[in-house]
N, C-alpha and C positions, 0 to 999 in steps of 0.2 A: 726246238724245245731243249735240246741238251745244254745249251747256256745257262737256261734258268735251274737246271737239277745240278750242273757243276757249282753254279755259284747259288748256294740256296738263300743265302742272306739276302741278295737282291730280288729274288723269286718272292720272298716272303715280304718285302718291303713293298715289291709293287702289287703284290695281293692286297696288303693292307691298305694301299692307296686304292684300289678298284673298291673297297667294301665302304672304304669313306667315302669316294665319290656316290656310292649308291645310297647310303645313309643321308647324305645331304640333298640328293635328287627325288630320293624315294620313288624309284621307278618300280616296274612291276617285281614281285617278291620272288619270283623263279631265279631273277639274275642274281640274287644272293646266295642261292645253293648252286648255281653254275660256276660262280666264283670260288665257293668254299669246297666244294665239291670235284670240281675238275681241276682245281689248283691252277698253276700258269695257264695251261691252255684255256680254260675258262676265263682266266683273267683278262687274255689278250683278244678272246671271243667278245667280252664285253666291251674293251677298249675299242675295238675296229667298229661295232655296231652302235653302241651307245655315247661314249665320250668323245671320238674324234667328230663325227657328224655335228655334235652340239658345239664343239671349239669352231668348227669351219663356219656355222650357220652364225653365231655370234661376233666372229672377227669380221666376216662378210659384211654384216651389217655397219661395223664400227671403221672399215678401212676406208681413208680419205685419200685420193690422188694428190700427189705432189706437184700439180701444175700450180705456177706461180698466179695469184687471184687478178693482178692489174694487167696481165696477158691477156688472160680471159674477159677482162673487163673490156679492154681495147679492142678485143674482136667481136665484140656483141653486135657492133653497126654492120659487120659484114657476114652477120649470121642471120639465117631464118629463126621465127619465133620458136620453132620447134629445138633448134640446135641451142639457141640462147636458154631455152627452159633446161635441157640437158647441163649447160655450163653452170647454171644457179643451183642445180641439185649438187653439183659435184661441190659447190663452195658453200653448202647450207652451215656447215660448222664454222665457216669463217663468215660470220654474219654480215658484215659490212659489204663485201664483195657480193654477197648473195643478195643483200637488199639493192643493189644497184643493178644488177643483172636482172631480178625480176620487174624492176622499175622500167626496164627498157621494153619488156614483153608485154608489162600492162599499159604502157604508153602506145603502144600498137592495138592490142586488143584490152581495152579496160573491162571488157566484161568475162575474160578467161578466169574460170574457178582456181584451175589449179596453180596459176601463177598469183594468185591472191593467196590462195592458200600458203604456197611457199613462202612468200614476202611476209605473211601473218606470221610464221613460225620463227622466222630470220629475226623479225623485229621483235619478237619475245626472247628469243635467246639473245638479243643484244641489249636487252632490260627495257625496251621501251614498249611497256605492255599497251598502255593507251592506244597508241596507233597500230599494235597488232589487233586489238580489239576490233578497230574499224573495218580491218582487211577481213577478217575471220567472220564479224557478223554478216558482211555481203555475201560471203561465201554459203553460212549457214543457213540465212534467210531464204537463198536460192534452192540450195540442196542441203537438207537436213543430213543426209548419210552421205556426204560427199567423203571421198578416201575412207569408206567403212567407217563412217564417222570419227575420221580422225581429225576434221576440222570441226566439228563440234567439242572434241577433247581438248584440242589446243584454245578453243576459245573460252571453256571452262577454267583452263589453266591461266589464259591471260586475264580474265575477270579475277583470279585469285590472286594473282601478281600485281593485280590493279587495285588491290583492297575493295573488290566489289565481291565480297563473301555471298551474298545473298543469291545474285545473278549466277554464281558459279556453282552454287548447290542444285538452283533450277535447271543448270544446264547439265551438271551430272546425272540429276535423277531423270531428266528426258533421255539422255543417252543410253541408262542403264533400264529404260522402259521399252527399248526397242531391241537393245543388244546385250550380250554379255561380255563385254571387252573388259578384260582384267585390267587394263590402265584406267580405266573410268573407275572401277571398282577401288582401286589404291588412290586414286587422285581425290575420290570423294572420302574414302578413310583419313587420308591425311587432313582434309579440310575438317572433318568431325572431330579429331584428335585436336586439333589447333583452336576448336570451340571447348574443349574439355568434355565431348560428349564421347568416352573411350568405350562405351559398353557397344553403341551403334556403330562405332570404328572398327571394333574387333569382329562384328558380325559381317562387315563388308569384305574385310580381309579375309575372314574363314570362306566367305563366298568364293575366293578365287583357288583356295586350297580343295574345296568341296567339287569343284568342277573336272578337277585334273583326272582323275580316275576314269572318266566317260571319253576322253579326247582321245583322238590318234596320234600314234607316235610322233609324227611329224609336226602337230599342232603341241603337244607337252613339250619337245625341243624349245619350240618358239616362247612356250610360256614360262620355261625355267626363270628368264630373270625375275619376272613379275611373282613366281613363287617364293624366291630367295628374298623379295623385297616384302613380301607380306609376312614371310615367316621372322624376318629382321623387325618390323614394326611389331608385330603382335610380341616379342620378346620386350620392346621398349615399353608398350603400354601394359605389359604384366606387371 
């Protein structure tokens, strides 16, 4: 800690950065006192316990391996279905490659819900909402809670992207009738705001914020992107 005390200007800036992070994330109030009262040691403790785990969690979800897509596509014929599914997951963001890979798995097992779900998401990401709806409807009809309601949520988004807002609304409501997935609250709020129903949209966004204090710490870290999105939309609707 001698570095902080010898370079007080750096310590002050670092401490201010931790306070700003606390204000944005609104974690437990005691962390603010830890940062302010303990100075640099408290700020370092806050960095280690709260900031770094959150950064690691978010970047690990976003990391995409740099394997060339075509090489993976050519290797599908020599792969088992499970290997093909894993390769398709790697290429999810490169939606064209993912669609091809999931298609190979589905040809081997047309009833596989994970592959239909994956191809549906890839089709949606590539702008083919109507095609995505067909895959995702098949999954949700068989397993309404597939992937912790992830398939139903993707179906609601596909309906919305395809201009079928009434079906999107019913699907969002069905999800929220069974679980409190923040992504569903946010998607439903977005749909309501598009219709001009701002009061109801705000109520859905407030539901995301209201449940945060009762969540375990690891879930609050996972919820941070949705909290930020909810706050940003609330400002827009205000």
